[in-house]
DRENDO-1510 file (C-alpha; in Angstrom, 1 decimal, always signed):
<recs>
REC; n; res; u; v; w
REC; 1; UNK; -24.6; +13.4; -6.7 .
REC; 2; UNK; -25.2; +10.8; -3.4 .
REC; 3; UNK; -28.8; +9.5; -3.0 .
REC; 4; UNK; -31.0; +10.5; +0.1 .
REC; 5; UNK; -30.1; +6.9; +1.7 .
REC; 6; UNK; -26.6; +7.6; +0.6 .
REC; 7; UNK; -26.6; +10.7; +2.0 .
REC; 8; UNK; -28.2; +9.1; +5.2 .
REC; 9; UNK; -25.1; +6.3; +5.4 .
REC; 10; UNK; -22.5; +9.0; +5.3 .
REC; 11; UNK; -23.9; +11.3; +7.8 .
REC; 12; UNK; -24.1; +8.0; +10.0 .
REC; 13; UNK; -20.2; +7.6; +9.3 .
REC; 14; UNK; -19.1; +11.3; +9.6 .
REC; 15; UNK; -21.0; +11.0; +13.1 .
REC; 16; UNK; -18.9; +7.8; +14.1 .
REC; 17; UNK; -15.8; +9.5; +13.1 .
REC; 18; UNK; -16.9; +12.4; +15.2 .
REC; 19; UNK; -18.1; +11.6; +17.9 .
REC; 20; UNK; -21.5; +13.4; +17.5 .
REC; 21; UNK; -25.0; +12.8; +16.7 .
REC; 22; UNK; -25.2; +12.1; +13.1 .
REC; 23; UNK; -27.7; +14.8; +11.6 .
REC; 24; UNK; -30.8; +12.8; +9.9 .
REC; 25; UNK; -33.2; +14.6; +7.6 .
REC; 26; UNK; -35.4; +11.7; +9.0 .
REC; 27; UNK; -35.7; +8.4; +10.9 .
REC; 28; UNK; -34.9; +5.7; +8.6 .
REC; 29; UNK; -37.6; +2.6; +8.0 .
REC; 30; UNK; -36.7; -0.6; +8.7 .
REC; 31; UNK; -36.0; -1.6; +4.7 .
REC; 32; UNK; -34.0; +1.5; +4.8 .
REC; 33; UNK; -31.5; +0.3; +7.6 .
REC; 34; UNK; -31.2; -3.1; +5.7 .
REC; 35; UNK; -29.8; -0.8; +3.1 .
REC; 36; UNK; -27.5; +0.8; +5.2 .
REC; 37; UNK; -26.4; -2.2; +6.3 .
REC; 38; UNK; -25.5; -3.5; +3.4 .
REC; 39; UNK; -23.6; -0.2; +2.8 .
REC; 40; UNK; -21.5; -1.0; +5.5 .
REC; 41; UNK; -21.0; -4.2; +4.9 .
REC; 42; UNK; -19.7; -3.7; +1.1 .
REC; 43; UNK; -17.6; -1.0; +2.6 .
REC; 44; UNK; -16.0; -3.0; +5.3 .
REC; 45; UNK; -17.3; +0.4; +7.9 .
REC; 46; UNK; -19.2; -1.4; +10.3 .
REC; 47; UNK; -17.1; -0.7; +13.2 .
REC; 48; UNK; -17.8; +2.9; +12.3 .
REC; 49; UNK; -21.6; +2.5; +11.4 .
REC; 50; UNK; -22.4; +1.0; +15.0 .
REC; 51; UNK; -20.2; +4.2; +16.5 .
REC; 52; UNK; -22.4; +6.7; +14.8 .
REC; 53; UNK; -25.5; +4.9; +15.7 .
REC; 54; UNK; -24.2; +5.0; +19.2 .
REC; 55; UNK; -24.0; +9.1; +19.5 .
REC; 56; UNK; -28.5; +8.7; +19.2 .
REC; 57; UNK; -30.0; +10.2; +21.9 .
REC; 58; UNK; -31.8; +8.1; +24.6 .
REC; 59; UNK; -35.0; +6.8; +23.5 .
REC; 60; UNK; -34.4; +7.1; +19.4 .
REC; 61; UNK; -36.2; +4.3; +18.1 .
REC; 62; UNK; -33.5; +2.1; +17.0 .
REC; 63; UNK; -35.3; -1.1; +15.7 .
REC; 64; UNK; -34.2; -4.5; +17.1 .
REC; 65; UNK; -32.8; -6.4; +14.7 .
REC; 66; UNK; -30.7; -3.7; +13.4 .
REC; 67; UNK; -29.4; -3.1; +17.1 .
REC; 68; UNK; -28.6; -6.8; +17.6 .
REC; 69; UNK; -26.7; -6.9; +14.4 .
REC; 70; UNK; -24.5; -4.0; +14.6 .
REC; 71; UNK; -23.6; -5.1; +18.0 .
REC; 72; UNK; -22.5; -8.6; +16.6 .
REC; 73; UNK; -20.7; -6.7; +13.6 .
REC; 74; UNK; -18.7; -4.6; +15.9 .
REC; 75; UNK; -17.7; -7.1; +18.3 .
REC; 76; UNK; -16.8; -9.6; +15.7 .
REC; 77; UNK; -14.7; -6.3; +14.3 .
REC; 78; UNK; -13.2; -5.3; +17.3 .
REC; 79; UNK; -12.0; -9.1; +18.0 .
REC; 80; UNK; -10.6; -9.5; +15.2 .
REC; 81; UNK; -8.8; -6.4; +15.8 .
REC; 82; UNK; -7.0; -7.1; +18.9 .
REC; 83; UNK; -6.3; -10.3; +17.6 .
REC; 84; UNK; -4.4; -8.8; +14.7 .
REC; 85; UNK; -3.1; -6.0; +16.8 .
REC; 86; UNK; -1.4; -8.3; +18.8 .
REC; 87; UNK; +0.2; -10.9; +16.1 .
REC; 88; UNK; +1.5; -7.4; +14.5 .
REC; 89; UNK; +2.9; -6.1; +17.4 .
REC; 90; UNK; +4.7; -9.8; +17.6 .
REC; 91; UNK; +6.0; -9.7; +14.6 .
REC; 92; UNK; +7.4; -6.3; +14.5 .
REC; 93; UNK; +8.9; -7.2; +18.2 .
REC; 94; UNK; +10.4; -10.6; +16.7 .
REC; 95; UNK; +12.3; -8.4; +13.1 .
REC; 96; UNK; +13.2; -6.1; +15.2 .
REC; 97; UNK; +15.2; -8.6; +17.9 .
REC; 98; UNK; +16.9; -10.4; +14.6 .
REC; 99; UNK; +18.4; -7.0; +13.9 .
REC; 100; UNK; +15.8; -6.0; +11.4 .
REC; 101; UNK; +14.1; -2.5; +10.6 .
REC; 102; UNK; +10.2; -2.9; +9.8 .
REC; 103; UNK; +8.0; -0.7; +8.9 .
REC; 104; UNK; +4.3; -1.5; +9.7 .
REC; 105; UNK; +2.1; -0.4; +6.8 .
REC; 106; UNK; -1.9; -0.1; +6.1 .
REC; 107; UNK; -4.4; -1.8; +7.9 .
REC; 108; UNK; -2.3; -2.0; +11.8 .
REC; 109; UNK; -0.8; +1.4; +10.9 .
REC; 110; UNK; -3.6; +3.7; +10.0 .
REC; 111; UNK; -6.0; +1.7; +12.5 .
REC; 112; UNK; -4.1; +3.9; +15.1 .
REC; 113; UNK; -5.6; +6.8; +14.3 .
REC; 114; UNK; -8.8; +6.3; +14.2 .
REC; 115; UNK; -11.2; +7.1; +17.3 .
REC; 116; UNK; -11.3; +3.8; +18.2 .
REC; 117; UNK; -8.6; +1.7; +16.6 .
REC; 118; UNK; -10.4; -1.9; +16.9 .
REC; 119; UNK; -13.4; -0.8; +15.0 .
REC; 120; UNK; -11.0; -0.1; +11.6 .
REC; 121; UNK; -11.2; -3.4; +9.5 .
REC; 122; UNK; -8.5; -5.5; +8.6 .
REC; 123; UNK; -7.3; -9.1; +8.1 .
REC; 124; UNK; -3.5; -9.1; +7.2 .
REC; 125; UNK; -0.6; -7.7; +7.8 .
REC; 126; UNK; +1.5; -5.1; +5.6 .
REC; 127; UNK; +5.1; -4.3; +6.6 .
REC; 128; UNK; +8.2; -2.9; +5.0 .
REC; 129; UNK; +11.9; -3.7; +4.8 .
REC; 130; UNK; +14.4; -2.4; +2.5 .
REC; 131; UNK; +16.3; -4.5; +0.2 .
REC; 132; UNK; +19.1; -5.3; +1.8 .
REC; 133; UNK; +17.4; -6.5; +4.5 .
REC; 134; UNK; +14.3; -8.3; +2.4 .
REC; 135; UNK; +15.2; -12.1; +2.7 .
REC; 136; UNK; +16.4; -12.2; +6.0 .
REC; 137; UNK; +12.9; -11.7; +7.6 .
REC; 138; UNK; +11.5; -15.1; +6.6 .
REC; 139; UNK; +14.7; -16.7; +7.5 .
REC; 140; UNK; +14.5; -15.2; +11.0 .
REC; 141; UNK; +10.8; -16.0; +11.4 .
REC; 142; UNK; +11.9; -19.3; +10.2 .
REC; 143; UNK; +8.6; -19.5; +7.7 .
REC; 144; UNK; +8.3; -20.4; +4.3 .
REC; 145; UNK; +7.0; -17.7; +1.6 .
REC; 146; UNK; +6.1; -17.2; -1.7 .
REC; 147; UNK; +7.2; -14.5; -3.9 .
REC; 148; UNK; +4.7; -12.1; -7.1 .
REC; 149; UNK; +5.2; -10.0; -9.7 .
REC; 150; UNK; +5.8; -7.1; -8.0 .
REC; 151; UNK; +9.0; -8.2; -5.6 .
REC; 152; UNK; +6.9; -8.5; -2.6 .
REC; 153; UNK; +6.8; -12.0; -0.9 .
REC; 154; UNK; +3.4; -13.4; +1.2 .
REC; 155; UNK; +4.1; -16.3; +4.3 .
REC; 156; UNK; +2.1; -16.4; +7.4 .
REC; 157; UNK; +2.7; -15.8; +11.2 .
REC; 158; UNK; +1.0; -16.9; +13.7 .
REC; 159; UNK; -1.8; -17.6; +11.5 .
REC; 160; UNK; -2.2; -14.7; +9.8 .
REC; 161; UNK; -1.4; -13.6; +6.4 .
REC; 162; UNK; +1.7; -11.1; +6.1 .
REC; 163; UNK; +2.3; -9.1; +2.9 .
REC; 164; UNK; +5.9; -7.5; +2.8 .
REC; 165; UNK; +6.4; -5.2; +0.7 .
REC; 166; UNK; +9.7; -4.5; -0.5 .
REC; 167; UNK; +8.4; -0.8; -2.5 .
REC; 168; UNK; +6.9; +1.4; +0.5 .
REC; 169; UNK; +4.8; +3.2; -2.7 .
REC; 170; UNK; +2.8; +1.9; -4.8 .
REC; 171; UNK; +4.4; +4.3; -7.3 .
REC; 172; UNK; +6.6; +4.4; -10.9 .
REC; 173; UNK; +8.8; +6.9; -9.4 .
REC; 174; UNK; +12.6; +7.2; -8.5 .
REC; 175; UNK; +13.3; +6.7; -4.6 .
REC; 176; UNK; +14.6; +10.2; -4.9 .
REC; 177; UNK; +11.6; +11.8; -6.2 .
REC; 178; UNK; +9.8; +10.2; -2.6 .
REC; 179; UNK; +10.1; +11.2; +1.0 .
REC; 180; UNK; +11.8; +8.7; +3.3 .
REC; 181; UNK; +9.6; +5.3; +4.6 .
REC; 182; UNK; +8.0; +6.4; +7.9 .
REC; 183; UNK; +7.9; +9.7; +8.0 .
REC; 184; UNK; +4.7; +11.5; +8.2 .
REC; 185; UNK; +4.7; +12.9; +5.0 .
REC; 186; UNK; +5.9; +9.3; +3.1 .
REC; 187; UNK; +2.6; +7.9; +5.4 .
REC; 188; UNK; +0.3; +9.7; +3.4 .
REC; 189; UNK; +1.7; +9.5; +0.3 .
REC; 190; UNK; +1.9; +5.6; +0.7 .
REC; 191; UNK; -2.1; +5.7; +1.6 .
REC; 192; UNK; -3.3; +8.2; -1.1 .
REC; 193; UNK; -0.8; +6.2; -3.8 .
REC; 194; UNK; -2.4; +2.5; -2.6 .
REC; 195; UNK; -5.8; +4.2; -3.2 .
REC; 196; UNK; -4.7; +5.8; -6.1 .
REC; 197; UNK; -3.7; +2.4; -7.3 .
REC; 198; UNK; -7.1; +0.7; -6.4 .
REC; 199; UNK; -9.0; +3.6; -8.1 .
REC; 200; UNK; -7.3; +3.4; -11.6 .
REC; 201; UNK; -7.8; -0.7; -11.6 .
REC; 202; UNK; -10.6; -3.0; -9.6 .
REC; 203; UNK; -11.9; +0.1; -7.5 .
REC; 204; UNK; -11.6; +2.1; -4.3 .
REC; 205; UNK; -14.1; +2.1; -1.5 .
REC; 206; UNK; -14.8; +4.0; +1.4 .
REC; 207; UNK; -12.6; +3.1; +4.0 .
REC; 208; UNK; -9.0; +3.9; +1.7 .
REC; 209; UNK; -10.9; +7.3; +2.1 .
REC; 210; UNK; -11.4; +7.6; +5.2 .
REC; 211; UNK; -8.0; +6.5; +6.4 .
REC; 212; UNK; -6.7; +9.2; +4.1 .
REC; 213; UNK; -8.8; +11.3; +6.7 .
REC; 214; UNK; -7.8; +10.3; +9.9 .
REC; 215; UNK; -3.8; +10.1; +9.0 .
REC; 216; UNK; -4.3; +13.7; +7.5 .
REC; 217; UNK; -6.3; +14.8; +11.0 .
REC; 218; UNK; -3.2; +12.9; +12.7 .
REC; 219; UNK; +0.1; +13.8; +11.2 .
REC; 220; UNK; -0.8; +17.3; +10.6 .
REC; 221; UNK; +1.9; +17.8; +7.6 .
REC; 222; UNK; +2.4; +21.0; +6.3 .
REC; 223; UNK; +0.3; +21.9; +3.1 .
REC; 224; UNK; +3.4; +23.5; +1.8 .
REC; 225; UNK; +5.4; +20.3; +2.4 .
REC; 226; UNK; +2.9; +18.1; +1.2 .
REC; 227; UNK; +2.7; +19.8; -2.4 .
REC; 228; UNK; +6.3; +19.3; -3.0 .
REC; 229; UNK; +5.8; +15.6; -2.4 .
REC; 230; UNK; +2.3; +15.2; -4.6 .
REC; 231; UNK; +4.2; +17.4; -7.3 .
REC; 232; UNK; +7.1; +15.0; -7.5 .
REC; 233; UNK; +5.2; +12.0; -7.1 .
REC; 234; UNK; +2.6; +13.2; -10.1 .
REC; 235; UNK; -0.2; +12.7; -7.6 .
REC; 236; UNK; -1.2; +16.2; -6.7 .
REC; 237; UNK; -4.3; +16.0; -8.7 .
REC; 238; UNK; -5.4; +12.8; -7.1 .
REC; 239; UNK; -4.6; +14.0; -4.0 .
REC; 240; UNK; -6.6; +17.5; -4.5 .
REC; 241; UNK; -9.9; +14.9; -5.7 .
REC; 242; UNK; -9.6; +13.0; -2.4 .
REC; 243; UNK; -9.0; +16.1; -0.6 .
REC; 244; UNK; -12.6; +17.0; -2.0 .
REC; 245; UNK; -14.3; +14.0; -1.1 .
REC; 246; UNK; -13.2; +13.7; +2.1 .
REC; 247; UNK; -14.2; +17.5; +3.3 .
REC; 248; UNK; -17.6; +16.8; +1.2 .
REC; 249; UNK; -18.4; +13.2; +2.6 .
REC; 250; UNK; -16.5; +13.1; +5.7 .
REC; 251; UNK; -17.1; +16.1; +7.0 .
REC; 252; UNK; -13.3; +16.6; +7.5 .
REC; 253; UNK; -10.8; +19.6; +6.7 .
REC; 254; UNK; -8.2; +18.6; +5.1 .
REC; 255; UNK; -4.8; +19.8; +2.9 .
REC; 256; UNK; -6.1; +20.9; -0.3 .
REC; 257; UNK; -9.6; +21.0; +1.0 .
REC; 258; UNK; -12.0; +23.6; -0.6 .
REC; 259; UNK; -10.6; +23.5; -4.0 .
REC; 260; UNK; -13.6; +23.9; -6.1 .
REC; 261; UNK; -12.6; +20.0; -7.2 .
REC; 262; UNK; -16.5; +18.1; -7.6 .
REC; 263; UNK; -15.8; +14.9; -5.9 .
REC; 264; UNK; -18.6; +12.6; -8.1 .
REC; 265; UNK; -15.7; +10.5; -10.4 .
REC; 266; UNK; -14.5; +9.5; -7.2 .
REC; 267; UNK; -17.9; +9.1; -5.5 .
REC; 268; UNK; -19.3; +6.8; -8.0 .
REC; 269; UNK; -16.5; +4.7; -8.3 .
REC; 270; UNK; -16.2; +4.1; -4.5 .
REC; 271; UNK; -20.4; +3.8; -4.1 .
REC; 272; UNK; -20.2; +1.1; -7.4 .
REC; 273; UNK; -17.8; -1.3; -6.5 .
REC; 274; UNK; -17.1; -0.8; -2.3 .
REC; 275; UNK; -14.1; -2.4; -0.5 .
REC; 276; UNK; -11.5; -2.4; -3.0 .
REC; 277; UNK; -14.1; -3.0; -6.0 .
REC; 278; UNK; -15.3; -6.4; -5.0 .
REC; 279; UNK; -18.9; -5.8; -4.6 .
REC; 280; UNK; -18.9; -4.2; -8.2 .
REC; 281; UNK; -21.3; -6.0; -11.1 .
REC; 282; UNK; -19.4; -9.4; -12.0 .
REC; 283; UNK; -16.5; -8.7; -9.9 .
REC; 284; UNK; -17.5; -11.8; -7.0 .
REC; 285; UNK; -17.8; -13.9; -9.8 .
REC; 286; UNK; -14.2; -13.4; -11.2 .
REC; 287; UNK; -12.7; -13.8; -8.0 .
REC; 288; UNK; -14.1; -17.2; -7.6 .
REC; 289; UNK; -13.4; -17.9; -11.2 .
REC; 290; UNK; -10.0; -19.3; -12.3 .
REC; 291; UNK; -6.1; -17.4; -12.3 .
REC; 292; UNK; -7.4; -16.0; -15.9 .
REC; 293; UNK; -10.3; -15.0; -15.4 .
REC; 294; UNK; -9.3; -12.8; -12.2 .
REC; 295; UNK; -6.8; -11.4; -14.1 .
REC; 296; UNK; -8.5; -10.5; -17.3 .
REC; 297; UNK; -11.1; -9.2; -15.6 .
REC; 298; UNK; -8.7; -7.1; -13.8 .
REC; 299; UNK; -7.0; -5.9; -16.9 .
REC; 300; UNK; -10.8; -5.2; -18.6 .
REC; 301; UNK; -11.6; -2.8; -15.5 .
REC; 302; UNK; -8.0; -0.7; -15.8 .
REC; 303; UNK; -9.1; -0.3; -19.3 .
REC; 304; UNK; -12.3; +1.1; -18.6 .
REC; 305; UNK; -11.2; +3.5; -15.8 .
REC; 306; UNK; -8.4; +4.9; -18.0 .
REC; 307; UNK; -10.1; +8.0; -19.1 .
REC; 308; UNK; -10.4; +8.3; -14.8 .
REC; 309; UNK; -7.0; +7.3; -14.4 .
REC; 310; UNK; -5.6; +10.1; -17.2 .
REC; 311; UNK; -7.5; +12.9; -16.1 .
REC; 312; UNK; -6.4; +12.5; -12.2 .
REC; 313; UNK; -2.8; +10.6; -12.6 .
REC; 314; UNK; -1.8; +11.0; -16.0 .
REC; 315; UNK; +1.8; +10.4; -15.5 .
REC; 316; UNK; +1.1; +7.2; -12.9 .
REC; 317; UNK; -1.5; +5.9; -15.3 .
REC; 318; UNK; +1.6; +6.1; -18.2 .
REC; 319; UNK; +4.4; +4.6; -16.5 .
REC; 320; UNK; +1.8; +2.1; -15.3 .
REC; 321; UNK; +0.8; +1.3; -19.3 .
REC; 322; UNK; +4.7; +0.8; -19.9 .
REC; 323; UNK; +5.2; -1.5; -17.4 .
REC; 324; UNK; +2.6; -3.4; -17.9 .
REC; 325; UNK; +3.7; -3.7; -21.7 .
REC; 326; UNK; +7.0; -5.1; -20.4 .
REC; 327; UNK; +4.9; -7.2; -18.4 .
REC; 328; UNK; +5.6; -6.3; -15.3 .
REC; 329; UNK; +2.1; -5.0; -13.9 .
REC; 330; UNK; +2.2; -5.1; -10.6 .
REC; 331; UNK; +0.6; -8.0; -8.3 .
REC; 332; UNK; -2.8; -7.5; -7.1 .
REC; 333; UNK; -2.4; -6.8; -3.7 .
REC; 334; UNK; -4.7; -8.4; -1.1 .
REC; 335; UNK; -8.6; -8.0; +0.6 .
REC; 336; UNK; -8.6; -7.0; +3.7 .
REC; 337; UNK; -5.5; -4.9; +4.2 .
</recs>
């Protein structure tokens, strides 16, 4: 269960998401505000915390240091978001004009579902291109690229990192079992599968759970259709857990909400690791160390999460284990998407 301070944090995030005054049990002290700001930083949701605070009634005793920090952070997030959106739009136009068919993924795409799109933090651009067009993109852009073990490639466009994916879904399933990329149900599966991959690996943060909440709210895919998509993809139990979390801690009514599944297993991962698990104990040191140390740390965290993974996504976990045994492990994806 969430602590009182964590409950206050979720109340403020819900206020930002729903555009309403937060229901707080008490006025946080300056020390508690410091804790709330640190939670927002670790989860990369400072823009939403600022929006939640903006719905306080006039005269609310918000400490000045807190107000100044929130204003500065919100301004930083919005400036960065506006710059990245402009670069993403230019990139898509350039590729489309070359006769290619890119699909925007993850951060830049899901930001459009937020009440204030520029308040969704991200730092790189993810796109999908089918195999027959895949290597035409860097050629059209005239940029050098590097390849990753999972088949994706990476390059820079106007100073921004671009991850170009050959697979739309982070899943070990045949394409015929999955929906066509870019459809509403595919967007939901793509986002939930990406969150699942990180939840079973180094960790998943609140921002990815919020992504699913706002995507569900905007796309409105019928539950029967999602049930079939999640069943075929082997992610039904995981998505029920994610829906239970969204309902209890974010105040939405997603498909499969009210299913009675306790969301505490996911809450523990979210709170301990923060955004992509980068704030878990020892993770920062591993990321700053050698390639071997980073990969070893990732492998250890994956193994430690096997009880969780096998419980909520057994088919995908077993497929991942076979893939790793064959030496075809997935590349660790970017920190900022």
